[in-house]
Every structure is written in structure tokens, then in C-alpha cells.
C-alpha positions in Angstrom: 58.9 54.6 -1.0 58.3 52.0 2.1 57.9 48.9 -0.2 61.1 47.7 1.6 58.5 47.1 4.7 56.3 44.2 2.8 59.9 42.4 2.7 61.3 40.2 5.6 64.8 41.3 3.5 66.1 44.3 6.0 67.2 46.8 2.5 69.6 49.3 4.9 72.1 46.3 5.6 74.8 47.1 3.6 74.9 50.5 4.4 74.7 49.7 8.3 77.5 47.8 7.5 80.1 50.3 5.9 78.4 53.1 9.0 79.7 50.5 11.6 83.1 50.2 9.8 83.7 53.8 9.4 82.7 53.9 13.0 85.5 51.9 14.0 87.9 53.6 11.7 88.5 50.5 9.7 87.4 51.9 6.7 86.7 55.7 5.0 85.5 57.3 1.4 89.4 57.1 0.3 90.5 53.5 1.0 87.1 51.7 0.0 86.3 50.6 -3.7 82.6 52.5 -4.8 81.2 49.6 -7.0 79.8 50.6 -9.8 77.0 49.2 -12.0 76.6 46.1 -13.8 76.0 46.9 -17.7 74.1 44.8 -19.8 77.4 44.2 -21.8 78.4 42.6 -18.3 75.0 40.5 -17.7 75.1 39.0 -20.9 78.0 37.3 -19.7 76.0 35.0 -18.5 71.9 36.2 -18.8 70.5 35.3 -22.2 68.9 38.9 -23.9 65.1 36.9 -23.3 66.0 36.6 -19.6 66.6 40.9 -19.3 64.3 41.5 -21.2 61.4 39.8 -19.0 63.0 41.7 -16.3 61.0 44.6 -18.3 57.9 43.0 -16.5 56.8 44.6 -13.0 55.2 41.5 -13.1 58.4 38.8 -12.9 60.3 41.5 -11.1 57.4 41.3 -8.4 57.7 37.3 -9.0 61.4 37.2 -8.4 61.5 39.5 -5.3 58.1 38.3 -3.5 57.2 41.6 -3.1 53.8 41.6 -4.6 52.7 45.5 -5.2 56.1 46.1 -7.2 53.2 44.6 -10.1 51.2 47.9 -9.7 53.9 50.1 -10.4 55.9 51.4 -13.9 58.6 49.4 -15.0 61.3 52.5 -14.9 60.4 52.8 -11.5 61.0 49.5 -10.3 64.3 49.1 -12.4 65.3 52.2 -10.9 63.9 51.2 -7.4 64.8 47.8 -6.7 67.0 46.3 -9.7 69.2 49.4 -10.1 70.9 48.6 -6.6 70.7 44.4 -7.1 72.8 45.4 -10.6 75.6 47.6 -8.9 75.4 44.5 -5.6 76.2 42.8 -8.5 78.6 45.4 -10.1 80.7 44.9 -6.8 80.6 41.0 -6.9 82.5 41.3 -10.5 85.3 43.7 -9.0 85.9 41.5 -5.9 86.8 38.6 -7.6 88.9 40.8 -9.9 90.4 42.2 -6.7 90.7 38.9 -4.9 92.8 37.8 -8.5 94.9 40.9 -8.5 95.4 41.1 -4.4 94.7 38.1 -2.5 91.3 39.4 -1.0 88.4 41.0 -1.6 84.8 41.6 0.0 81.7 43.0 -1.4 79.7 43.7 1.2 76.4 43.0 -0.3 75.7 40.6 -3.3 75.4 37.0 -3.2 72.9 36.4 -4.9 72.6 32.7 -5.1 69.8 31.7 -6.4 69.4 33.3 -9.8 70.9 31.0 -12.4 71.4 32.3 -15.9 67.8 31.7 -16.7 65.9 32.0 -14.0 65.6 34.3 -10.4 64.1 33.3 -7.5 64.1 33.7 -3.7 64.8 37.3 -4.0 67.6 37.1 -6.5 67.0 38.7 -9.8 71.3 38.0 -11.5 73.5 36.0 -11.3 76.1 37.9 -9.9 78.3 34.5 -8.6 78.5 32.9 -11.8 79.0 35.9 -13.2 82.4 36.7 -11.1 83.3 33.0 -11.2 82.8 33.6 -15.7 84.6 36.5 -15.7 87.9 35.9 -13.0 91.4 34.9 -15.0 90.9 32.1 -12.7 90.9 28.7 -14.6 90.1 26.5 -11.1 88.0 28.0 -8.8 86.5 26.5 -5.2 82.7 28.0 -3.9 81.8 27.9 -0.6 78.7 28.4 -1.6 77.3 26.9 1.7 77.8 28.6 5.0 73.9 29.8 4.5 70.8 28.4 5.6 69.4 27.8 1.8 70.8 25.5 -1.1 72.5 28.0 -3.7 70.8 26.3 -6.8 71.4 29.0 -9.3 75.3 28.7 -9.6 74.8 24.8 -8.9 72.5 24.9 -12.6 74.9 26.8 -14.4 77.8 24.6 -13.1 76.4 21.5 -12.9 79.2 19.9 -16.1 81.8 22.5 -15.1 84.8 20.4 -13.8 86.6 23.6 -13.3 84.3 24.5 -10.2 84.3 22.4 -7.6 81.3 23.8 -5.1 80.8 22.8 -1.4 77.4 23.8 -0.1 76.0 23.9 3.8 72.4 24.1 3.8 69.4 24.0 5.8 68.1 20.3 3.6 64.8 21.2 4.8 63.3 24.2 3.6 63.3 26.3 0.0 64.7 25.4 -2.7 65.0 21.6 -2.5 66.2 21.7 -5.8 67.4 17.8 -6.4 68.5 19.0 -10.1 70.8 21.8 -8.9 72.1 19.6 -6.2 73.9 17.5 -9.0 76.6 20.2 -8.7 77.4 20.1 -5.8 81.0 18.2 -4.8 81.0 18.2 -1.3 77.4 18.2 0.1 76.8 19.2 3.9 73.1 19.0 5.0 72.0 20.7 8.0 68.8 19.8 10.7 67.1 22.3 12.3 68.6 24.3 15.2 71.7 23.1 14.8 73.9 25.0 16.8 77.6 26.3 16.8 79.4 23.3 17.9 78.4 21.2 15.8 78.3 24.0 12.7 81.2 25.0 13.3 83.1 21.9 13.0 81.2 21.1 10.1 82.2 24.7 8.6 86.2 23.7 9.6 86.5 19.6 9.0 84.5 20.1 5.0 86.6 23.8 4.5 90.1 21.3 5.2 88.3 18.8 3.2 87.7 20.7 0.2 90.9 22.4 -0.4 92.8 19.3 0.5 91.0 17.1 -2.4 90.4 20.4 -4.6 93.5 23.0 -5.3 91.6 26.5 -6.8 93.1 29.2 -8.1 90.3 31.4 -6.2 87.8 31.0 -3.6 84.3 32.4 -3.5 82.9 33.0 -0.1 79.1 33.2 -0.3 78.5 34.0 3.6 75.0 34.7 4.7 73.6 35.7 7.7 70.2 33.9 7.6 72.3 31.2 10.3 71.4 33.6 13.0 69.6 31.9 15.8 65.8 33.5 15.6 66.6 34.4 11.7 62.8 33.9 10.2 63.6 31.9 7.6 66.5 29.7 8.8 65.9 27.6 10.7 69.5 27.1 12.8 70.2 28.4 15.7 74.4 29.8 15.4 75.5 33.1 17.6 77.4 35.5 16.6 80.2 34.8 18.0 79.5 31.5 15.7 79.3 33.6 12.3 82.3 35.5 13.3 84.5 32.4 13.6 82.9 30.5 10.7 84.3 33.4 8.5 87.7 33.2 10.5 88.1 29.7 9.5 87.3 29.9 5.9 89.4 33.1 5.3 92.5 31.4 7.2 91.9 28.1 5.4 92.5 30.4 2.3 95.2 32.2 4.0 97.0 28.9 4.4 97.3 27.5 1.4 97.9 31.0 -0.5 93.9 30.9 -2.1 93.0 33.9 -3.5 89.2 34.4 -1.6 86.7 36.7 -2.2 83.1 37.3 0.2 79.9 38.1 -0.2 76.5 39.1 2.1 74.1 37.0 0.9 70.8 36.5 3.1 70.2 37.8 7.0 67.0 38.9 7.8 67.4 40.9 11.1 68.5 43.9 12.1 71.0 43.1 14.1 73.1 41.0 11.1 74.6 44.5 9.5 76.6 44.6 13.8 77.2 40.8 13.2 79.3 41.4 9.6 80.8 44.4 10.8 81.9 42.7 13.7 83.7 39.7 11.7 85.2 42.0 9.2 86.6 43.8 12.1 88.3 40.4 13.6 89.6 38.9 9.8 91.5 42.0 10.2 92.5 41.5 14.1 93.3 38.4 12.8 95.4 39.1 9.9 93.8 37.6 7.4 92.5 40.6 5.6 94.5 44.1 5.0 98.1 44.5 4.3 99.8 42.0 6.0 97.3 39.6 4.4 99.0 40.5 1.5 102.8 39.2 0.7 105.1 37.6 -2.5 105.5 34.5 -0.3 101.4 33.6 0.4 100.4 34.7 -2.7 102.9 34.3 -5.6 101.2 34.9 -8.3 100.4 38.3 -7.9 101.5 41.6 -10.0 104.0 43.8 -8.3 101.7 46.8 -9.1 98.9 45.2 -7.2 100.7 44.9 -3.7 98.7 47.8 -2.0 97.6 47.7 1.7 94.7 49.1 3.1 94.6 53.3 2.6 98.2 53.5 0.4 98.7 56.5 -1.7 98.4 55.4 -5.4 95.5 53.2 -4.9 91.7 53.9 -5.4 90.8 50.0 -4.7 92.2 48.6 -1.1 90.4 47.6 1.3 86.4 46.2 1.0 
């Protein structure tokens, strides 16, 4: 209804990513998994009934999403136009986690609500999709690369403060929101960046610390929160990373996982410029060109834990869940 124009986020970003990937003939309607809306039963795995009930107040949703005019809308409309799309992206993250465990990799073109914890939303994030995906996955040891975005991922950090099964690496601009010192206690590998960090320093740190984290901790799955709010010119970011730098960053993380045979799933999280959709699509295409996603990225030797029925390739017959 035009309310999206009052928010810095490009609400059409995810559809544009899919459009670009179809234009490049990388995906079709027949080989992409359509995300299912997370049900109340799904959400209750992490969230309390009290928190979910609070989302039935338009004022609460307005504060979380930082769209003040939502206060004046009936909550039924807010549920349908604002929260249902977020629940669908949350369902996509849950599905991506399960598919990655089964098949070696998955990408949710959306999700990454890293400021929401089990009992508190904020920073445009109403549902704790990362926490949910980790909770419902069959993995017992999890590495969460929640950095590589400009903001500290304080939501799921609060949810896993005392959980030794989850190793969190967080790489963020420490000068800005949220500055959650309590949540930082959950970070096992903290990489704090300064204003205007550029490609060379940034990519060197991504590679150094990704390798270091994976040498220190041997997870069953890697959760990768790949925001594009690091892009030079982002109104909220404060970093100066080029489009090529973002593409290379994703390649570094996926390659580190593939070399060790670790299933990985990616969510796209924040990014507040219109051109980020094209960059995300280009990155996904590059991952495919590098053999890091797709049929060639999945074989028995690299992912010995994968079941036989899951060994399918992009666009193969007999499977509705194959590509992104």
C-alpha cells in the first residue's frame, strides 16, 4: 500500500533476485523450492506464546519494523501485509536448513532476521528464523557465520548464550546498532570492523577468520548470514565494500565449507540499496560457476552424511526441491 516507501529496506529485493536468476536461466519455476509460511507450531519451537500474542498489537509491530504508520492500521491487515511475508521467509530459512543437511547446500533468498531473539523483536526483525533453523535441524554441532554483515547479530546470539554446540563468528561494524554487549558474550570469534573498511582488509579478514573458525570448531552445518549492507554507499552500513567484494566474500565462505565437506545454508539478511538484488543474483551465479552449488557441489565423498535419496542435481526429475 505504499508503506514500504517509508522504510529503507527494498521490499521487492527478493523477487528481483529470483527474476535475475530466471533471466540467466539458472532457475525455473520447476526447480526452485517455494517457501512455506512458518506455522504457529513452528514458531513456538523458539518463541513464547506471550511474544507471539504481542505481535497481534500493531504498535508492537510498528516498533519492531520501524514503520510508525503501522500503528494506525488494523492488526488483521498488518498480519496479512507485513507479518505473513516475514513468516514465509522464516519458513524458507527452516526449509533451507533441512535441505542443507540432506543435500549439502541451500540458499533462502530472504530471511536472516538476526536481531530477533526468542522473546524480543527489533531492527526490522520480527521472527528468529536463524534460531529456528538451528533448533529444528538434525545437526548437533553448528557454526553460525553471522558476521559478514555490518550489524552485530544479537538476536540469535542471545538465544545461544550458553549453548556450547553453537559456535558463532560475528563480523560487524562495532560503531553502530545494536551495540549489544550482553549478546556479545555468545560470540566465539568476534571480528569488529571500523568505518569505511574496504575490500582488501575485509576479504583478508573474512578468509582468515572463516578458516580459523573452521579449524577451531568442526560443525555438522554452517549457517551463513550474508547481508549486503556492507556495500559502499549503504545508508545504514558505514563500510565501503564493492559489489565484487561481496561476490568474493560469499565464494570464500562457501569454498571453506565445501573443502571440509560441511553442509551450508545461506540467508540474505540486510542490504538497503536498490542494486543489492543484482549483486545477490550475481553472487549465486558465481557460486554455481565455481562449482560450489549445484549438482557438482554434491557428491558422496565430500558429503558422506547425505542420504542416497537426497543426491539430486539442479533440475533433476523426481524432485521438487532442487535449486535455491
